[in-house]
KEKE-3310 file (N, C-alpha, C; in steps of 0.2 Angstrom, whole numbers, plus 5000, padded with zeros to 4 digits):
npx = (6070:6063:6045:6040:6051:6051:6037:6024:6014:6000:5996:5997:5992:5988:5987:5996:6008:6010:6013:6023:6034:6036:6038:6050:6060:6060:6068:6062:6060:6051:6038:6030:6015:6011:5993:5993:6001:6010:6017:6010:5999:5981:5968:5960:5959:5962:5958:5964:5963:5969:5973:5977:5987:5995:5999:6006:6018:6023:6027:6039:6036:6033:6036:6038:6025:6018:6026:6019:6004:5989:5986:5974:5961:5949:5931:5921:5902:5891:5877:5867:5870:5882:5885:5892:5888:5892:5908:5917:5927:5942:5943:5958:5964:5976:5984:5989:6001:6001:5991:5975:5968:5972:5974:5976:5986:5981:5989:6000:6004:6002:6015:6027:6024:6028:6040:6047:6042:6050:6066:6068:6068:6061:6054:6046:6034:6027:6013:6007:5999:5991:5987:5983:5981:5990:5990:6001:6008:6018:6018:6013:6010:6012:6004:6008:6001:6010:6013:6025:6030:6030:6035:6029:6032:6020:6004:5997:5985:5981:5972:5962:5945:5939:5943:5955:5961:5953:5942:5950:5954:5943:5932:5916:5912:5904:5906:5892:5881:5878:5867:5871:5879:5893:5902:5915:5930:5945:5953:5957:5962:5954:5960:5956:5950:5953:5950:5942:5922:5906:5893:5875:5861:5851:5852:5862:5866:5876:5887:5905:5920:5939:5955:5972:5985:5993:5989:5978:5964:5950:5934:5917:5902:5887:5875:5860:5862:5865:5862:5876:5878:5872:5880:5892:5907:5909:5898:5900:5905:5892:5882:5889:5889:5877:5869:5880:5875:5868:5872:5880:5893:5910:5908:5905:5915:5922:5914:5918:5929:5924:5926:5933:5930:5939:5944:5935:5927:5915:5907:5899:5895:5900:5901:5908:5911:5921:5918:5926:5937:5951:5958:5964:5972:5988:5984:5981:5968:5969:5966:5954:5952:5948:5938:5928:5920:5907:5914:5911:5914:5929:5936:5944:5956:5963:5959:5963:5980:5982:5978:5991:5997:5996:5997:6011:6016:6013:6019:6032:6034:6033:6038:6034:6021:6005:5986:5984:5990:5983:5971:5974:5977:5964:5956:5961:5959:5946:5931:5934:5936:5922:5914:5918:5913:5900:5896:5898:5889:5880:5878:5875:5863:5853:5854:5849:5836:5831:5832:5831:5833:5845:5859:5870:5883:5885:5884:5899:5907:5910:5915:5927:5932:5934:5945:5954:5962:5977:5976)
npy = (5398:5385:5384:5371:5358:5344:5330:5321:5310:5301:5288:5280:5280:5287:5300:5303:5298:5305:5318:5317:5314:5327:5334:5330:5329:5343:5345:5342:5333:5320:5306:5290:5283:5268:5259:5246:5230:5230:5236:5232:5235:5235:5231:5234:5243:5258:5276:5287:5305:5320:5330:5324:5316:5327:5332:5320:5321:5332:5326:5317:5305:5300:5295:5284:5280:5279:5271:5256:5261:5264:5275:5284:5294:5294:5292:5281:5277:5264:5253:5243:5231:5232:5242:5256:5269:5284:5292:5300:5315:5315:5326:5337:5337:5340:5345:5350:5343:5330:5314:5313:5302:5290:5272:5261:5250:5248:5243:5246:5258:5262:5258:5262:5277:5275:5268:5281:5290:5283:5285:5298:5300:5297:5291:5277:5267:5252:5244:5251:5263:5280:5285:5294:5311:5327:5343:5355:5370:5374:5361:5343:5331:5314:5298:5283:5267:5257:5260:5269:5287:5303:5318:5331:5344:5344:5336:5324:5319:5307:5296:5289:5286:5282:5287:5289:5298:5308:5307:5308:5321:5328:5328:5325:5318:5307:5295:5294:5284:5284:5277:5267:5254:5246:5234:5227:5219:5212:5210:5201:5210:5212:5212:5222:5230:5249:5258:5268:5262:5265:5259:5265:5260:5244:5229:5235:5252:5258:5249:5246:5248:5248:5251:5245:5242:5235:5223:5218:5225:5233:5229:5235:5235:5246:5245:5248:5250:5232:5226:5223:5211:5203:5198:5184:5179:5167:5168:5180:5180:5172:5184:5193:5188:5188:5200:5204:5197:5205:5212:5214:5213:5219:5213:5200:5192:5196:5191:5177:5178:5181:5172:5170:5173:5181:5189:5199:5211:5220:5235:5250:5268:5282:5294:5309:5325:5336:5352:5368:5373:5360:5357:5355:5363:5360:5347:5342:5338:5328:5323:5307:5307:5321:5320:5314:5305:5297:5285:5292:5302:5301:5305:5304:5301:5311:5323:5319:5318:5332:5338:5335:5342:5356:5356:5352:5364:5375:5375:5371:5384:5393:5403:5402:5393:5395:5398:5406:5398:5387:5393:5398:5386:5380:5390:5387:5373:5370:5373:5370:5355:5354:5355:5345:5333:5336:5337:5324:5317:5321:5315:5303:5305:5306:5296:5287:5293:5290:5299:5306:5314:5324:5335:5330:5330:5343:5344:5337:5345:5357:5351:5347:5359:5366:5358:5358:5372:5375:5370)
npz = (5391:5391:5390:5397:5403:5406:5401:5404:5394:5394:5385:5372:5359:5342:5344:5356:5350:5341:5347:5355:5347:5341:5352:5359:5351:5351:5361:5375:5388:5385:5392:5389:5396:5395:5395:5390:5389:5379:5364:5351:5343:5340:5328:5312:5299:5294:5287:5278:5278:5268:5276:5288:5283:5279:5293:5297:5287:5292:5304:5299:5296:5282:5273:5275:5279:5266:5260:5264:5264:5255:5242:5236:5226:5222:5226:5227:5222:5221:5216:5226:5218:5214:5202:5194:5202:5203:5201:5211:5213:5227:5239:5241:5254:5261:5253:5236:5234:5241:5243:5241:5250:5260:5266:5278:5287:5304:5314:5307:5306:5318:5323:5316:5323:5336:5335:5329:5339:5351:5343:5344:5356:5366:5381:5381:5394:5396:5400:5411:5420:5425:5444:5451:5450:5455:5456:5457:5461:5450:5442:5441:5451:5451:5453:5451:5443:5447:5459:5459:5459:5450:5445:5435:5422:5414:5411:5398:5393:5382:5381:5376:5370:5382:5391:5406:5412:5409:5420:5431:5433:5433:5423:5419:5407:5395:5381:5368:5362:5346:5339:5329:5321:5317:5308:5307:5296:5290:5275:5262:5248:5233:5215:5208:5216:5220:5227:5240:5239:5240:5246:5247:5256:5254:5262:5274:5280:5276:5265:5262:5258:5261:5253:5260:5258:5245:5246:5255:5263:5270:5273:5277:5286:5291:5300:5311:5327:5336:5353:5362:5367:5363:5353:5351:5350:5342:5332:5322:5311:5303:5309:5300:5288:5284:5283:5271:5259:5253:5245:5228:5216:5221:5234:5232:5232:5243:5253:5253:5260:5275:5286:5297:5315:5321:5314:5312:5319:5328:5333:5342:5334:5341:5351:5356:5366:5373:5382:5380:5392:5387:5396:5416:5425:5424:5417:5403:5390:5373:5359:5357:5369:5372:5360:5349:5336:5325:5312:5299:5292:5291:5298:5311:5315:5309:5317:5329:5326:5322:5334:5340:5333:5335:5347:5350:5343:5351:5362:5360:5357:5368:5382:5394:5404:5405:5408:5396:5387:5385:5381:5370:5363:5363:5355:5343:5340:5346:5339:5327:5329:5335:5322:5315:5322:5324:5312:5307:5314:5312:5297:5301:5307:5298:5289:5299:5300:5286:5276:5262:5252:5259:5259:5257:5248:5250:5263:5266:5256:5263:5276:5272:5267:5276:5284:5276:5277:5288:5303)
capx = (6070:6057:6039:6041:6057:6047:6032:6020:6009:5996:5992:6003:5989:5991:5988:5999:6016:6013:6015:6029:6038:6038:6040:6055:6062:6061:6074:6059:6059:6044:6038:6024:6015:6004:5992:5993:6007:6015:6016:6007:5992:5976:5964:5963:5962:5960:5957:5966:5961:5975:5974:5980:5994:5999:6004:6012:6022:6026:6031:6045:6036:6026:6039:6036:6018:6016:6028:6017:5999:5986:5984:5969:5960:5943:5927:5915:5896:5888:5871:5867:5871:5887:5886:5896:5883:5898:5914:5918:5936:5941:5947:5965:5965:5982:5987:5990:6007:5999:5986:5968:5966:5978:5972:5982:5984:5982:5995:6007:6003:6004:6024:6030:6023:6030:6049:6048:6046:6058:6071:6068:6071:6053:6053:6039:6033:6021:6008:6007:5993:5991:5981:5981:5986:5991:5992:6006:6008:6025:6018:6009:6014:6010:6005:6006:5998:6014:6019:6029:6028:6035:6032:6029:6028:6014:6003:5992:5977:5979:5971:5957:5938:5936:5951:5955:5963:5947:5940:5955:5954:5936:5927:5912:5907:5905:5904:5887:5881:5875:5863:5872:5886:5898:5905:5922:5932:5952:5953:5962:5961:5953:5964:5953:5949:5959:5948:5932:5916:5901:5884:5870:5856:5852:5851:5865:5864:5882:5891:5909:5929:5945:5960:5976:5989:5994:5987:5973:5959:5946:5926:5913:5894:5884:5868:5856:5866:5861:5865:5882:5878:5867:5885:5896:5914:5907:5893:5902:5904:5886:5879:5890:5888:5869:5870:5884:5871:5863:5877:5885:5900:5915:5907:5905:5922:5924:5910:5923:5933:5922:5925:5937:5929:5946:5948:5928:5923:5908:5907:5894:5896:5901:5903:5913:5915:5923:5916:5932:5943:5951:5962:5961:5978:5992:5984:5975:5965:5970:5963:5948:5951:5942:5934:5929:5913:5907:5920:5909:5919:5934:5942:5946:5965:5966:5958:5969:5986:5980:5978:5996:6002:5996:5998:6016:6020:6011:6026:6038:6037:6032:6043:6029:6017:6001:5980:5985:5992:5977:5967:5976:5976:5956:5954:5961:5955:5938:5927:5935:5933:5916:5912:5918:5909:5892:5893:5899:5882:5872:5876:5871:5855:5850:5854:5843:5830:5829:5831:5833:5835:5848:5862:5877:5888:5887:5890:5906:5912:5911:5920:5933:5935:5936:5951:5959:5966:5978:5972)
capy = (5393:5383:5383:5364:5353:5338:5331:5314:5308:5294:5284:5278:5280:5291:5309:5302:5297:5313:5323:5313:5313:5333:5339:5327:5334:5350:5345:5341:5325:5313:5298:5289:5279:5265:5254:5240:5227:5227:5241:5229:5239:5230:5233:5231:5246:5266:5279:5294:5309:5322:5334:5317:5318:5331:5332:5315:5324:5335:5322:5315:5298:5301:5291:5276:5278:5280:5266:5252:5261:5264:5282:5284:5301:5298:5290:5277:5276:5261:5253:5236:5225:5232:5243:5260:5275:5290:5292:5308:5318:5319:5333:5335:5342:5341:5351:5346:5337:5323:5309:5314:5299:5285:5268:5256:5246:5251:5240:5247:5266:5263:5255:5269:5281:5272:5268:5287:5292:5282:5287:5305:5300:5298:5284:5272:5261:5249:5240:5257:5270:5283:5281:5300:5317:5331:5348:5359:5378:5374:5354:5339:5327:5309:5294:5278:5261:5250:5261:5274:5293:5307:5326:5333:5352:5345:5329:5327:5312:5305:5289:5288:5288:5281:5289:5289:5305:5313:5305:5308:5328:5330:5331:5321:5316:5299:5292:5294:5280:5288:5272:5264:5249:5244:5228:5227:5213:5212:5206:5202:5215:5210:5216:5228:5236:5254:5267:5267:5264:5266:5257:5268:5256:5238:5226:5240:5258:5258:5243:5250:5245:5255:5246:5246:5240:5231:5215:5221:5229:5231:5231:5235:5234:5249:5243:5250:5247:5230:5225:5222:5206:5196:5193:5182:5178:5162:5169:5185:5178:5174:5190:5201:5187:5189:5209:5206:5194:5207:5215:5210:5217:5216:5209:5191:5189:5197:5187:5172:5178:5181:5168:5169:5177:5184:5195:5203:5218:5224:5240:5255:5273:5283:5302:5312:5331:5339:5358:5371:5371:5353:5357:5358:5366:5357:5342:5343:5330:5327:5315:5303:5309:5325:5321:5307:5303:5291:5289:5293:5309:5299:5312:5305:5301:5317:5327:5319:5321:5340:5340:5336:5346:5361:5360:5354:5370:5380:5371:5374:5390:5398:5401:5400:5388:5396:5396:5407:5395:5382:5395:5399:5380:5379:5393:5385:5368:5368:5376:5364:5349:5353:5357:5341:5329:5339:5335:5316:5314:5323:5310:5296:5306:5308:5289:5282:5294:5287:5307:5305:5323:5327:5337:5326:5334:5350:5345:5335:5349:5360:5350:5348:5366:5368:5355:5360:5373:5373:5374)
capz = (5395:5389:5395:5399:5403:5405:5400:5402:5389:5394:5380:5364:5351:5336:5349:5361:5349:5338:5351:5360:5344:5341:5359:5362:5344:5353:5366:5379:5389:5386:5393:5389:5402:5390:5399:5387:5391:5375:5358:5348:5341:5336:5323:5305:5294:5296:5283:5283:5274:5267:5281:5293:5280:5280:5298:5297:5284:5297:5311:5296:5294:5277:5266:5280:5278:5259:5257:5266:5264:5248:5242:5231:5225:5223:5232:5220:5226:5219:5220:5230:5214:5212:5197:5197:5200:5200:5204:5214:5215:5234:5239:5245:5259:5262:5249:5230:5234:5244:5239:5243:5256:5259:5269:5278:5291:5307:5316:5306:5307:5327:5326:5313:5326:5342:5335:5328:5345:5353:5340:5344:5363:5372:5386:5383:5397:5395:5406:5416:5418:5431:5450:5453:5448:5460:5452:5461:5457:5446:5440:5444:5455:5448:5457:5444:5443:5451:5465:5459:5457:5446:5445:5427:5421:5409:5410:5394:5391:5375:5384:5371:5372:5390:5396:5413:5414:5411:5427:5437:5434:5435:5419:5420:5400:5393:5376:5368:5356:5340:5337:5323:5323:5310:5306:5300:5292:5288:5271:5254:5243:5227:5214:5203:5223:5217:5231:5242:5236:5245:5244:5251:5255:5254:5268:5279:5278:5270:5263:5259:5259:5259:5252:5266:5256:5241:5245:5260:5264:5278:5271:5283:5285:5294:5302:5317:5333:5340:5358:5362:5373:5358:5348:5354:5344:5334:5327:5320:5304:5301:5307:5295:5281:5283:5280:5265:5256:5250:5239:5223:5214:5224:5239:5230:5233:5251:5255:5253:5264:5280:5288:5305:5320:5324:5311:5311:5323:5328:5338:5340:5333:5347:5348:5363:5364:5381:5382:5383:5389:5390:5404:5421:5429:5420:5415:5396:5386:5368:5353:5358:5376:5372:5356:5345:5332:5322:5305:5293:5288:5292:5302:5317:5316:5308:5322:5335:5323:5323:5342:5343:5331:5337:5356:5351:5342:5355:5369:5358:5356:5375:5387:5400:5403:5410:5406:5392:5383:5385:5378:5364:5360:5361:5350:5335:5339:5348:5333:5322:5329:5336:5317:5313:5326:5323:5303:5308:5316:5304:5292:5304:5307:5291:5288:5302:5299:5280:5275:5253:5251:5261:5255:5258:5246:5253:5271:5265:5254:5270:5281:5267:5266:5284:5288:5272:5281:5294:5312)
cpx = (6063:6050:6037:6047:6053:6039:6030:6014:6006:5993:5998:6000:5991:5994:5995:6008:6016:6016:6023:6035:6041:6042:6047:6060:6064:6065:6068:6058:6053:6045:6032:6023:6010:6002:5992:5999:6012:6014:6012:6000:5987:5972:5966:5965:5961:5961:5960:5967:5969:5976:5978:5987:6000:6004:6010:6019:6027:6032:6039:6045:6032:6031:6038:6029:6016:6019:6023:6009:5994:5985:5980:5966:5953:5938:5922:5909:5894:5882:5873:5869:5879:5891:5887:5890:5887:5903:5918:5925:5936:5946:5953:5965:5971:5987:5988:5996:6006:5992:5982:5967:5972:5975:5979:5979:5987:5988:6004:6010:6006:6014:6029:6031:6030:6038:6050:6048:6051:6064:6072:6070:6066:6055:6046:6039:6027:6018:6008:6001:5994:5984:5978:5984:5984:5993:5995:6004:6013:6022:6013:6012:6010:6011:6004:6004:6004:6016:6020:6027:6035:6033:6035:6028:6022:6011:5999:5990:5978:5975:5965:5949:5935:5942:5948:5956:5958:5944:5943:5955:5949:5931:5925:5907:5908:5905:5895:5886:5876:5869:5863:5880:5888:5901:5911:5927:5940:5952:5958:5960:5959:5957:5960:5950:5955:5957:5943:5928:5912:5895:5878:5863:5856:5851:5856:5863:5871:5887:5898:5916:5932:5951:5966:5983:5989:5989:5982:5969:5955:5939:5922:5906:5889:5878:5865:5860:5861:5864:5870:5881:5873:5873:5890:5901:5911:5903:5893:5901:5898:5881:5881:5889:5879:5869:5875:5880:5868:5866:5881:5892:5908:5913:5904:5911:5925:5920:5913:5928:5930:5918:5928:5934:5936:5947:5938:5928:5918:5908:5900:5899:5895:5903:5904:5913:5913:5921:5923:5932:5945:5956:5961:5970:5985:5992:5980:5974:5969:5967:5957:5947:5947:5937:5933:5920:5913:5913:5916:5912:5928:5939:5945:5951:5966:5965:5960:5979:5985:5982:5985:5998:6002:5997:6006:6019:6019:6019:6030:6041:6036:6038:6040:6024:6009:5992:5981:5987:5989:5973:5968:5974:5968:5954:5956:5960:5948:5933:5927:5933:5927:5914:5911:5915:5903:5891:5894:5892:5877:5872:5874:5864:5851:5848:5847:5836:5830:5827:5835:5837:5840:5854:5869:5883:5890:5890:5898:5910:5913:5914:5927:5936:5938:5944:5956:5965:5969:5977:5977)
cpy = (5393:5385:5375:5360:5346:5338:5321:5314:5303:5293:5285:5277:5285:5298:5308:5302:5301:5315:5320:5316:5321:5336:5333:5330:5340:5350:5343:5333:5324:5309:5298:5283:5276:5258:5247:5237:5226:5234:5237:5228:5233:5232:5232:5236:5253:5271:5285:5299:5313:5325:5331:5316:5323:5334:5324:5316:5326:5332:5319:5308:5296:5296:5284:5273:5276:5273:5258:5254:5263:5269:5281:5290:5300:5291:5286:5276:5270:5258:5246:5231:5227:5237:5251:5268:5283:5288:5301:5311:5317:5324:5332:5339:5345:5344:5347:5340:5334:5321:5316:5309:5292:5280:5265:5255:5247:5249:5244:5255:5267:5260:5259:5275:5279:5272:5276:5290:5290:5284:5294:5305:5298:5289:5281:5267:5259:5244:5246:5262:5274:5282:5291:5306:5323:5338:5353:5368:5376:5365:5350:5333:5319:5301:5287:5272:5257:5255:5267:5281:5297:5314:5328:5341:5350:5337:5328:5319:5312:5298:5287:5290:5286:5282:5290:5295:5311:5315:5310:5317:5331:5331:5326:5320:5309:5299:5291:5290:5284:5283:5269:5259:5248:5236:5227:5219:5214:5206:5204:5206:5213:5215:5222:5233:5241:5259:5263:5268:5262:5263:5259:5264:5248:5235:5230:5246:5259:5253:5246:5244:5250:5249:5249:5246:5234:5224:5214:5225:5229:5232:5232:5236:5239:5247:5249:5247:5239:5227:5222:5213:5200:5196:5192:5179:5175:5164:5177:5183:5179:5179:5195:5197:5188:5195:5209:5202:5198:5212:5211:5214:5213:5210:5203:5189:5190:5192:5180:5173:5180:5175:5166:5175:5182:5190:5200:5205:5222:5230:5246:5262:5277:5290:5304:5319:5334:5346:5361:5372:5364:5352:5358:5357:5364:5351:5342:5338:5332:5323:5314:5305:5313:5324:5314:5307:5297:5292:5290:5302:5307:5304:5311:5305:5307:5322:5325:5320:5329:5344:5342:5341:5354:5362:5358:5361:5375:5382:5375:5381:5398:5397:5402:5398:5392:5395:5401:5404:5390:5386:5396:5391:5379:5383:5389:5378:5367:5369:5371:5358:5348:5352:5349:5334:5330:5336:5326:5313:5316:5316:5306:5298:5304:5299:5285:5286:5293:5295:5305:5310:5327:5330:5337:5329:5341:5351:5343:5340:5354:5360:5349:5354:5368:5366:5356:5365:5373:5375:5379)
cpz = (5391:5392:5399:5397:5400:5406:5399:5399:5392:5389:5376:5359:5347:5340:5352:5358:5346:5342:5355:5352:5344:5348:5360:5356:5347:5358:5372:5381:5390:5387:5393:5394:5395:5393:5396:5390:5383:5371:5352:5347:5338:5332:5315:5300:5296:5288:5283:5279:5272:5273:5288:5288:5280:5288:5297:5291:5289:5302:5306:5295:5286:5274:5269:5279:5273:5256:5260:5265:5257:5246:5236:5230:5222:5225:5225:5224:5219:5222:5223:5223:5212:5206:5200:5197:5200:5203:5209:5217:5222:5235:5243:5249:5264:5260:5242:5231:5239:5241:5244:5250:5254:5265:5270:5285:5297:5314:5314:5305:5315:5327:5321:5318:5332:5340:5332:5336:5348:5350:5340:5353:5367:5373:5385:5390:5398:5402:5413:5412:5424:5438:5453:5451:5453:5457:5457:5457:5451:5442:5441:5445:5453:5451:5450:5448:5448:5455:5465:5457:5454:5446:5439:5427:5419:5409:5403:5393:5386:5375:5380:5375:5380:5391:5403:5417:5414:5418:5432:5436:5435:5431:5417:5412:5397:5386:5376:5359:5350:5335:5330:5326:5319:5312:5302:5298:5288:5283:5265:5252:5236:5220:5209:5208:5221:5224:5236:5239:5241:5242:5249:5250:5253:5260:5273:5278:5274:5273:5257:5262:5257:5259:5257:5262:5250:5239:5252:5260:5269:5272:5278:5279:5290:5295:5310:5322:5336:5346:5357:5364:5368:5355:5353:5349:5338:5330:5322:5313:5300:5301:5302:5288:5279:5279:5274:5258:5250:5245:5236:5222:5217:5230:5238:5231:5241:5254:5258:5259:5272:5284:5298:5307:5322:5322:5310:5318:5323:5332:5336:5337:5339:5346:5358:5361:5370:5379:5382:5389:5392:5394:5410:5424:5424:5418:5409:5394:5380:5366:5357:5366:5377:5366:5351:5341:5328:5312:5298:5289:5287:5295:5310:5319:5314:5314:5327:5334:5325:5329:5344:5340:5332:5345:5355:5350:5348:5361:5365:5358:5361:5378:5394:5399:5408:5404:5399:5384:5380:5381:5370:5359:5359:5356:5344:5336:5342:5342:5328:5321:5330:5329:5315:5316:5325:5315:5304:5312:5315:5300:5295:5304:5302:5289:5292:5301:5291:5275:5264:5250:5254:5257:5257:5256:5248:5261:5270:5262:5259:5272:5276:5267:5272:5284:5280:5273:5287:5300:5314)
residu = (UNK:UNK:UNK:UNK:UNK:UNK:UNK:UNK:UNK:UNK:UNK:UNK:UNK:UNK:UNK:UNK:UNK:UNK:UNK:UNK:UNK:UNK:UNK:UNK:UNK:UNK:UNK:UNK:UNK:UNK:UNK:UNK:UNK:UNK:UNK:UNK:UNK:UNK:UNK:UNK:UNK:UNK:UNK:UNK:UNK:UNK:UNK:UNK:UNK:UNK:UNK:UNK:UNK:UNK:UNK:UNK:UNK:UNK:UNK:UNK:UNK:UNK:UNK:UNK:UNK:UNK:UNK:UNK:UNK:UNK:UNK:UNK:UNK:UNK:UNK:UNK:UNK:UNK:UNK:UNK:UNK:UNK:UNK:UNK:UNK:UNK:UNK:UNK:UNK:UNK:UNK:UNK:UNK:UNK:UNK:UNK:UNK:UNK:UNK:UNK:UNK:UNK:UNK:UNK:UNK:UNK:UNK:UNK:UNK:UNK:UNK:UNK:UNK:UNK:UNK:UNK:UNK:UNK:UNK:UNK:UNK:UNK:UNK:UNK:UNK:UNK:UNK:UNK:UNK:UNK:UNK:UNK:UNK:UNK:UNK:UNK:UNK:UNK:UNK:UNK:UNK:UNK:UNK:UNK:UNK:UNK:UNK:UNK:UNK:UNK:UNK:UNK:UNK:UNK:UNK:UNK:UNK:UNK:UNK:UNK:UNK:UNK:UNK:UNK:UNK:UNK:UNK:UNK:UNK:UNK:UNK:UNK:UNK:UNK:UNK:UNK:UNK:UNK:UNK:UNK:UNK:UNK:UNK:UNK:UNK:UNK:UNK:UNK:UNK:UNK:UNK:UNK:UNK:UNK:UNK:UNK:UNK:UNK:UNK:UNK:UNK:UNK:UNK:UNK:UNK:UNK:UNK:UNK:UNK:UNK:UNK:UNK:UNK:UNK:UNK:UNK:UNK:UNK:UNK:UNK:UNK:UNK:UNK:UNK:UNK:UNK:UNK:UNK:UNK:UNK:UNK:UNK:UNK:UNK:UNK:UNK:UNK:UNK:UNK:UNK:UNK:UNK:UNK:UNK:UNK:UNK:UNK:UNK:UNK:UNK:UNK:UNK:UNK:UNK:UNK:UNK:UNK:UNK:UNK:UNK:UNK:UNK:UNK:UNK:UNK:UNK:UNK:UNK:UNK:UNK:UNK:UNK:UNK:UNK:UNK:UNK:UNK:UNK:UNK:UNK:UNK:UNK:UNK:UNK:UNK:UNK:UNK:UNK:UNK:UNK:UNK:UNK:UNK:UNK:UNK:UNK:UNK:UNK:UNK:UNK:UNK:UNK:UNK:UNK:UNK:UNK:UNK:UNK:UNK:UNK:UNK:UNK:UNK:UNK:UNK:UNK:UNK:UNK:UNK:UNK:UNK:UNK:UNK:UNK:UNK:UNK:UNK:UNK:UNK:UNK:UNK:UNK:UNK:UNK:UNK:UNK:UNK:UNK:UNK:UNK:UNK:UNK:UNK:UNK:UNK:UNK:UNK:UNK:UNK:UNK:UNK:UNK:UNK:UNK:UNK:UNK:UNK:UNK:UNK:UNK:UNK:UNK:UNK:UNK:UNK:UNK:UNK:UNK:UNK:UNK:UNK:UNK:UNK:UNK:UNK)
# end
């Protein structure tokens, strides 16, 4: 007999939909409650490292992902005037048979995962979340926001960095600002951009871009965090252009497309790490609900996908759900996630302190070696 027969997942993001695919294929009845009124995801682009691609292949969606994304194998370092300083091969953390890195448009990744979950048998209910969770000896009684109720063998909170589930189960941890803010614009891909190039220095801490398809990419500028209330939508192009003016090369073409406030996003770098265990009774947190970090190592989505892959593997192999399963999950996830979160924050700290002799290659190499191993 399986450890669980029915599972409720709160949140239809990367972690939630990935878990639903794997559990549904394993014969478990899975429902997803998604607070957004539709499955149309927002956002511009996403950078996926090899260990994320490895999980996407395990999910059976690699062909679809690779068909719309933009793979590349190296990282470029440039001076503010755009001249190339170095080209560094990216580590193939997912194995030699996968690209080192792939950029893609975030809504397309979301659509692929949601469609695959539904094809596997997952029921997705939109415009819905949970108001109360009551753990019983052998399940969780759930009160939904529409007044209905349900009972599940397991509830998974995959509802993001500002998780409601986290509060409902009594975990009082909130995201912390890291001191930096990032401007992103979804834009056209200049034909000669074939990979991510980074510029350290100039008006921003980092100026970079990542191709997301044959025709698109996202470009970003990282600066010291400014008060969010100081930014209104109409002024977003002017703020981003003011920073972009300090860069040459590809940025000369990127600047011409920094015009539409609806394609420009500003957000703070934040971090979050819930101490182990991530469960209370039969409710567990995964993904950004349990951990989040600045995108300095581009490991956010990868760690969410790995959470889903490990939890599904344990649930499908077990015939009993008890604390030992959750403890095993933490043994395979906590130290690895903590290493990524701390490494991401270390890169932020070095830049904020204007450290010029930091061992950035050493740190990035160490993280790559860690995530190259299966969790």
